[in-house]
N, C-alpha and C positions, 0 to 999 in steps of 0.2 A: 504493500500499500504505498503510496508517495504521498506527500504532504502538499501544500500551498507552495508555490514558486516564491523564491525571496522572501520566505518566512522567517523569523526569529525563533529555534525551537530551543527550549530547556530539556537538557538531557540530565537525567537521574538514573543513579544506580544502586540499587537496596541489596542488602543480605537477607537470607529467606528469615531472618528474625524482624524484618522491617527497618533496620538501621540504615539510614542513608549514607555510602560509604564513598560517592562522588557525585559531583554534581558539574555540569559547565553548560554554556550556550553556543550553538552552531547556526548557520543560517543556510538554507536550502538554495539550491541553483535555480536556473530558470525552469528546470522541469521538475522541481519540486523534490529533488533527492539532494542527500548530503553525505559526505564521508566524515566517520568521527574514528580520531584515535584518542584511546583513553590512557592516560599520563597517570598513574596513580601515586601518590606521595609515598605510601607505604603498601608492601606487597600483600595482595589478597589471599586470603585462605583458599584451599582447594574446596569447591562447593559449588551451588546454583546461585545465580544472582539474578535479579528482576531488573531489566532496562526499560525505562521509561521515558518518553519523547512527548513533550507537549507544546504544539504549535497553536497558532491563533484561533484556528477552528477544529484543530483534530488532535487525537492523542492514540499514540503507538506505544505496545509494550511487547517485551520479547524476552526471553530468559537466555543467560549466557552461563556456559558450563566451564567453570576452570577445573583442569586435570591434574 
């Protein structure tokens, strides 16, 4: 699913206990896509994380698995 073109998107990563472990903003391109490189200040533990993206009119979510 793509987002609105040229939209500011808040990206947040939560651990499975619901604790926010990362937050940043990105802007989508003219087609509604964005590439996100996550740079964590501390190393994340092995596990499953929820990644949320909040645009001006849409919300996306996916899971990230660290092995």
